[in-house]
C-alpha positions as CSV (number, residue, x, y, z in Angstrom):
1,M,-49.7,8.1,81.9
2,K,-48.9,6.4,85.0
3,K,-52.3,4.2,84.7
4,F,-51.4,3.6,80.9
5,S,-48.3,2.1,82.0
6,I,-49.6,-0.4,85.0
7,I,-52.6,-1.2,82.4
8,F,-49.7,-2.2,79.6
9,S,-47.6,-3.9,82.1
10,F,-50.8,-6.1,83.6
11,I,-51.5,-7.3,80.0
12,L,-47.8,-7.9,79.2
13,L,-47.9,-10.3,82.3
14,L,-51.2,-11.9,81.3
15,F,-49.8,-12.5,77.7
16,S,-46.6,-14.0,79.1
17,E,-48.5,-16.5,81.4
18,V,-50.9,-17.2,78.6
19,N,-47.9,-18.4,76.2
20,A,-45.9,-20.0,79.2
21,Q,-45.7,-23.8,78.8
22,I,-46.4,-26.1,81.8
23,E,-45.0,-29.2,82.8
24,Y,-46.4,-31.3,85.6
25,R,-44.8,-33.8,87.9
26,I,-46.2,-36.3,90.7
27,V,-44.3,-37.8,93.8
28,T,-46.2,-40.7,95.3
29,S,-45.5,-41.8,98.9
30,V,-46.5,-45.4,99.7
31,E,-46.8,-46.2,103.5
32,S,-47.3,-49.6,104.7
33,I,-50.1,-49.8,107.1
34,V,-49.4,-53.8,107.5
35,P,-49.0,-54.9,110.9
36,A,-45.7,-55.9,112.6
37,G,-43.8,-53.8,109.9
38,L,-43.7,-56.6,107.4
39,G,-44.5,-54.0,104.4
40,R,-42.3,-51.9,102.5
41,S,-42.9,-47.7,102.4
42,R,-41.3,-45.9,100.0
43,L,-41.5,-42.1,98.1
44,I,-41.4,-42.5,94.4
45,S,-40.8,-40.1,91.6
46,T,-40.0,-40.8,87.8
47,T,-37.2,-39.6,86.0
48,E,-38.3,-40.3,82.6
49,N,-41.4,-38.9,80.7
50,K,-43.9,-41.2,78.9
51,D,-46.4,-40.1,76.1
52,Y,-50.1,-41.2,77.1
53,K,-50.9,-41.2,73.5
54,E,-48.7,-44.4,72.9
55,F,-50.7,-46.3,75.2
56,T,-54.3,-45.0,74.4
57,S,-57.1,-46.2,72.1
58,T,-60.4,-44.9,71.1
59,Q,-63.3,-47.0,71.4
60,T,-66.4,-47.2,69.2
61,E,-69.3,-49.3,68.7
62,E,-67.9,-49.8,65.2
63,D,-64.6,-50.8,66.0
64,N,-63.4,-52.6,69.0
65,S,-59.8,-52.4,68.1
66,R,-57.2,-52.1,71.0
67,N,-54.0,-50.4,71.2
68,K,-51.1,-52.9,70.6
69,S,-48.8,-51.8,73.2
70,N,-48.0,-54.1,75.8
71,R,-47.5,-53.8,79.5
72,D,-43.7,-53.5,79.1
73,D,-44.0,-50.3,77.1
74,I,-45.8,-48.6,79.7
75,R,-43.5,-49.4,82.4
76,V,-41.2,-47.0,83.8
77,K,-37.6,-48.3,84.6
78,N,-35.9,-44.9,85.6
79,F,-37.4,-43.2,88.9
80,E,-36.1,-42.4,92.3
81,E,-37.2,-44.6,95.6
82,T,-36.7,-43.1,98.6
83,K,-37.0,-45.5,101.7
84,L,-39.6,-44.6,104.3
85,L,-40.2,-46.3,107.5
86,N,-43.5,-48.4,108.1
87,F,-46.4,-47.1,110.3
88,Y,-46.2,-50.3,112.5
89,N,-43.6,-52.6,114.1
90,F,-44.2,-55.6,116.5
91,G,-45.4,-53.0,119.2
92,G,-48.1,-51.5,117.2
93,I,-48.3,-47.8,115.7
94,R,-44.8,-46.3,115.6
95,F,-45.5,-42.4,115.8
96,Q,-41.7,-42.3,115.9
97,N,-41.7,-43.6,112.3
98,I,-44.5,-41.6,111.0
99,A,-42.4,-38.4,112.0
100,A,-39.3,-39.4,110.5
101,N,-41.6,-40.1,107.2
102,D,-43.1,-36.6,107.6
103,A,-39.3,-35.1,107.8
104,V,-38.2,-37.0,104.5
105,I,-41.1,-36.3,102.5
106,S,-40.9,-32.5,103.7
107,S,-37.1,-32.7,102.6
108,K,-38.3,-33.9,98.9
109,L,-41.1,-31.1,99.1
110,N,-38.6,-28.5,99.9
111,A,-36.1,-29.7,97.2
112,M,-38.7,-29.5,94.5
113,A,-39.7,-25.9,95.2
114,E,-36.1,-25.0,95.1
115,E,-36.0,-26.4,91.8
116,G,-39.0,-24.3,90.6
117,W,-42.0,-26.8,91.3
118,E,-45.3,-25.3,92.9
119,L,-47.3,-27.9,94.8
120,I,-51.0,-27.5,93.6
121,F,-52.7,-30.6,94.5
122,V,-52.4,-33.5,97.2
123,N,-54.6,-36.5,97.1
124,S,-54.2,-39.7,99.4
125,G,-56.4,-42.6,100.4
126,V,-56.0,-46.0,102.0
127,E,-56.1,-49.4,100.3
128,S,-57.1,-52.5,102.4
129,D,-59.7,-55.1,102.1
130,A,-60.6,-54.4,105.6
131,G,-61.8,-58.0,106.0
132,E,-61.8,-60.2,108.9
133,K,-58.0,-60.7,110.0
134,D,-57.2,-58.1,107.4
135,G,-53.1,-57.9,107.2
136,Q,-52.6,-55.9,104.2
137,G,-52.8,-52.2,102.9
138,I,-51.1,-49.2,102.1
139,F,-51.6,-45.3,102.8
140,I,-50.8,-43.9,99.5
141,T,-50.4,-40.2,98.9
142,R,-49.9,-38.3,95.5
143,Y,-48.3,-34.7,95.6
144,I,-48.9,-33.1,92.3
145,F,-46.5,-29.9,91.2
146,K,-46.2,-27.7,88.4
147,R,-43.8,-25.4,87.0
148,T,-43.1,-23.2,84.0
149,K,-41.0,-25.1,81.5
150,K,-37.5,-23.6,80.8
C-alpha cells in the first residue's frame, strides 16, 4: 500500500507539471564599454507583453507577401530602466563600477526569485567593431527566467 501511495503521488505530480502553464521573462543588462565613460549602461525589463504572431509573416516561393505591421507596433513603450555604471571612466577600466553593477543586478535577480521566477539561462556577448581607434561597444547580458502562471 505504501508503494502504491508513493507511485500515485509521483504520477499526480507529473500530471500537474505537464498541465502547468509556464511564462518566461527576459531581463537584459547593457553595459557600456565606451572609453572615458561616455556610454550609457542600463538594466532593462519589460512591463508589457507582445504577441510575436502579430509581427510574423510566412515566406514562400509563390507568395512573397510581408506582414503589414510597422516598427512602431513592435516597440515596447512600457518598461523598467535601471541605471548602471559604465565600465570605463577617464582613468580606464573602473572595477568599482563593475562591483556596483553586480550589486544592482543581483538585487534585481533576487527580487525576481522572490516573485517566483526561476533563472534558467544566461547569455552574454560583446558588440564592438574592434577597428582601429574603436570607440564604441556594449557588453550585453540576457537573463532568461520562467515561472508557473498563477
